[in-house]
Wavefront OBJ file of the C-alpha trace (Angstrom):
o trace
v -0.247 -0.414 -0.123
v 1.169 3.612 -0.909
v 1.629 6.226 1.425
v -0.927 8.338 -0.085
v -3.253 5.240 0.064
v -2.632 4.791 3.594
v -3.119 8.561 5.071
v -6.727 8.461 2.459
v -7.889 5.422 5.016
v -6.691 7.076 7.864
v -8.625 10.348 6.735
v -11.329 8.111 6.206
v -11.268 6.182 9.458
v -11.268 9.868 11.682
v -14.690 10.362 10.267
v -15.838 7.057 10.941
v -14.443 7.470 14.627
v -15.943 10.783 15.220
v -19.411 9.433 13.990
v -18.717 6.489 17.151
v -19.335 10.095 19.316
v -22.984 10.123 17.792
v -24.073 6.897 17.160
v -23.003 5.439 21.051
v -24.715 8.877 22.214
v -27.708 7.723 20.748
v -27.781 3.755 21.716
v -26.218 4.704 25.291
v -29.273 5.628 27.333
v -31.720 2.690 25.329
v -29.025 -0.563 26.463
v -26.994 -1.099 28.920
v -23.350 -0.697 28.210
v -21.840 -4.150 28.209
v -25.143 -4.858 25.814
v -24.584 -2.385 23.367
v -20.750 -3.082 23.503
v -21.515 -7.515 22.489
v -24.177 -6.023 19.661
v -21.726 -3.957 18.003
v -18.882 -6.303 18.059
v -21.372 -9.087 16.755
v -21.737 -6.934 13.742
v -17.977 -6.263 13.279
v -17.152 -9.932 14.398
v -19.595 -10.785 11.280
v -17.721 -8.044 8.971
v -14.056 -9.039 9.661
v -15.004 -12.971 9.261
v -16.510 -12.016 5.862
v -13.334 -9.926 4.756
v -10.733 -12.659 6.013
v -12.587 -15.033 3.829
v -12.478 -12.718 0.863
v -9.174 -10.798 1.364
v -6.947 -13.533 3.239
v -8.517 -17.157 2.289
v -9.879 -17.569 5.945
v -8.915 -16.810 9.488
v -5.497 -17.866 10.167
v -4.911 -19.851 13.905
v -3.023 -17.736 16.494
v 0.520 -19.627 17.737
v 0.406 -20.100 21.193
v 3.085 -17.121 21.510
v 0.646 -14.810 19.725
v -2.215 -15.392 22.168
v -1.445 -13.003 25.022
v -0.860 -9.768 22.848
v -4.264 -11.271 20.927
v -6.324 -11.383 24.448
v -4.346 -7.919 25.787
v -5.432 -6.413 22.419
v -8.690 -7.708 23.092
v -8.974 -6.722 26.933
v -7.899 -3.066 26.490
v -9.218 -2.130 23.441
v -12.437 -3.935 22.995
v -13.361 -4.883 26.229
v -12.052 -1.780 28.560
v -12.736 0.758 25.705
v -15.954 -0.069 25.584
v -17.103 -0.382 28.594
v -15.627 3.135 29.073
v -16.847 4.862 25.943
v -20.483 3.876 26.730
v -20.817 4.425 30.357
v -19.136 7.943 29.462
v -21.483 9.130 26.430
v -24.409 7.905 28.629
v -23.390 10.538 31.506
v -22.041 13.969 29.048
v -22.806 14.779 25.673
v -21.041 13.240 22.633
v -18.957 16.609 21.397
v -17.306 16.708 25.424
v -16.592 13.245 24.725
v -15.026 13.639 21.247
v -12.961 16.420 22.538
v -11.407 14.602 25.764
v -10.339 11.925 23.689
v -8.316 14.499 21.722
v -5.850 13.618 24.516
v -4.444 10.612 22.418
v -1.919 11.465 20.526
v -0.931 13.217 23.107
v -1.283 10.130 25.355
v 0.566 8.198 22.939
v 3.161 9.804 22.723
v 3.650 9.838 26.551
v 3.378 6.010 25.964
v 5.654 5.034 23.180
v 7.778 6.824 25.035
v 7.716 5.744 28.205
v 7.290 1.749 27.042
v 9.250 2.227 24.292
v 11.887 4.738 24.534
v 10.712 6.805 21.593
v 12.423 9.824 20.934
v 10.819 12.961 22.961
v 12.216 16.277 21.974
v 10.720 19.604 22.672
v 9.006 20.561 20.075
v 6.812 17.042 20.739
v 6.876 17.880 24.541
v 5.190 21.485 23.462
v 2.991 20.000 21.465
v 1.357 17.376 24.526
v 1.524 20.265 26.715
v -0.528 22.249 24.626
v -3.100 19.696 24.050
v -3.315 18.816 27.880
v -3.406 22.380 28.363
v -6.613 22.850 25.437
v -8.528 19.851 27.001
v -8.508 21.171 30.530
v -9.612 24.808 28.799
v -12.405 23.260 27.144
v -13.618 20.930 29.767
v -13.499 23.823 32.445
v -15.273 26.462 29.414
v -12.295 28.835 30.406
v -12.321 28.850 34.069
v -9.110 25.732 35.168
v -10.180 26.458 38.891
v -13.501 24.601 38.210
v -12.340 21.506 37.205
v -11.356 20.690 41.273
v -15.074 22.166 42.025
v -17.056 19.756 39.857
v -16.603 20.537 36.070
v -14.541 17.174 35.771
v -17.543 14.799 36.852
v -17.780 10.790 36.726
v -18.586 11.093 32.732
v -15.281 13.279 31.787
v -13.226 10.267 34.389
v -15.115 7.704 32.217
v -14.160 9.254 28.959
v -10.519 9.415 30.264
v -10.328 5.663 31.022
v -11.871 5.097 27.221
v -8.287 7.178 26.206
v -6.372 4.998 28.320
v -7.523 1.785 27.140
v -7.423 2.932 23.450
v -3.719 4.200 24.125
v -2.720 0.518 25.598
v -4.158 -0.854 22.063
v -2.501 1.562 20.293
v 0.655 0.724 21.775
v -0.064 -3.390 22.014
v -0.935 -3.277 18.547
v 2.901 -1.864 17.692
v 4.462 -4.861 18.902
v 2.748 -7.513 17.690
v 1.986 -10.322 16.773
v 4.102 -9.566 13.871
v 3.273 -12.636 12.057
v -0.723 -12.194 11.801
v -2.008 -9.520 9.137
v -3.708 -6.590 10.375
v -6.785 -8.163 9.528
v -6.344 -11.344 11.444
v -5.003 -9.535 14.173
v -7.911 -6.882 14.593
v -10.560 -9.911 14.084
v -8.909 -11.910 16.595
v -9.277 -9.010 18.659
v -12.460 -8.494 18.257
v -13.326 -12.241 18.611
v -12.052 -11.976 22.331
v -13.611 -8.879 23.483
v -16.688 -9.939 22.197
v -16.565 -13.095 24.314
v -15.814 -10.988 26.930
v -18.585 -8.286 26.445
v -21.227 -11.061 26.190
v -19.814 -12.624 29.202
v -20.565 -9.281 30.926
v -24.002 -8.442 28.847
v -25.223 -11.655 30.589
v -26.286 -9.982 33.697
v -27.615 -6.777 32.537
v -30.606 -8.993 31.176
v -30.463 -8.089 27.374
v -33.261 -10.209 26.767
v -35.242 -8.052 28.754
v -34.430 -4.317 26.504
v -32.690 -5.621 23.052
v -36.357 -6.957 21.720
v -37.331 -3.446 21.906
v -34.870 -1.141 20.940
v -36.034 1.437 17.973
v -34.966 1.206 14.115
v -32.712 4.318 15.486
v -31.272 2.305 18.198
v -30.559 -0.989 15.805
v -28.576 2.026 13.227
v -26.964 2.635 15.378
v -25.202 -0.467 16.206
v -25.262 -1.475 12.158
v -22.696 2.383 12.427
v -20.783 0.938 15.224
v -20.021 -2.266 13.927
v -19.267 -1.568 10.534
v -17.856 2.033 10.111
v -16.342 2.194 13.688
v -15.061 -0.688 14.024
v -15.176 -2.794 10.517
v -13.374 0.066 8.862
v -11.887 2.213 11.264
v -10.143 -0.143 13.723
v -8.246 -2.164 10.696
v -7.003 0.850 9.291
v -5.938 1.885 12.752
v -3.907 -0.799 13.279
v -3.047 -0.570 9.697
v -1.265 2.681 9.963
v -0.091 1.584 13.289
v 2.034 -1.156 11.919
v 3.245 1.479 9.326
v 3.790 4.513 10.490
v 3.814 4.460 14.301
v 1.322 4.868 17.160
v 1.994 8.307 17.803
v 1.469 9.361 14.214
v -1.275 7.426 13.569
v -3.304 8.807 16.897
v -2.507 12.229 15.334
v -5.465 11.254 13.021
v -7.808 10.598 15.715
v -7.292 14.221 17.643
l 1 2 3 4 5 6 7 8 9 10 11 12 13 14 15 16 17 18 19 20 21 22 23 24 25 26 27 28 29 30 31 32 33 34 35 36 37 38 39 40 41 42 43 44 45 46 47 48 49 50 51 52 53 54 55 56 57 58 59 60 61 62 63 64 65 66 67 68 69 70 71 72 73 74 75 76 77 78 79 80 81 82 83 84 85 86 87 88 89 90 91 92 93 94 95 96 97 98 99 100 101 102 103 104 105 106 107 108 109 110 111 112 113 114 115 116 117 118 119 120 121 122 123 124 125 126 127 128 129 130 131 132 133 134 135 136 137 138 139 140 141 142 143 144 145 146 147 148 149 150 151 152 153 154 155 156 157 158 159 160 161 162 163 164 165 166 167 168 169 170 171 172 173 174 175 176 177 178 179 180 181 182 183 184 185 186 187 188 189 190 191 192 193 194 195 196 197 198 199 200 201 202 203 204 205 206 207 208 209 210 211 212 213 214 215 216 217 218 219 220 221 222 223 224 225 226 227 228 229 230 231 232 233 234 235 236 237 238 239 240 241 242 243 244 245 246 247 248 249 250 251 252 253
């Protein structure tokens, strides 16, 4: 894949990613969080498995050495991220949640510096500081002291949890498993995460709420599964493998 084609995909990924906040805000009040995540990834797994058959002739079986990374990806980027994401969107507006997620490039750069020794020069450090300051100003509506007195609540804290979960997914995805393609890696991570989300959803009695989900809710689930997961997750991991986590995360900003 050429660099231009990769960047075009990442630009589209950013658009699909932005739509997640609107779709997630639609469905968050309608279903419990783990049930929503499980439905999203059931749709996504069907799409990813179909892509595996079409593009790679099937889903390759991981080796024993590859399983720890795949499980970690499923726990961080699928289970934890969705748990924080939908719980946060139930409490704060979609636009506010999206602004918090703008922290992701800065947090990813810090993680790459701490865990992988990636170069941290003065210019990058200044960019991270500006990003952190910008989010603080937006969240506090210009009154930074208010962050200590209620402007930063449970919804904002949950979205910070989503940022940290996705940062972990990015950094794990950077290191492997290299022998598997981005598509196969994304599919296995999604399958692991779906099992975890589905297990947690059983405690939310989904059979009592899912049958009453209105059409708007099903459209949101479909969008989250196909555009917000199959395409966005796959193209994101392709970017991480090709140009690194910090540079790919900038597209989310």
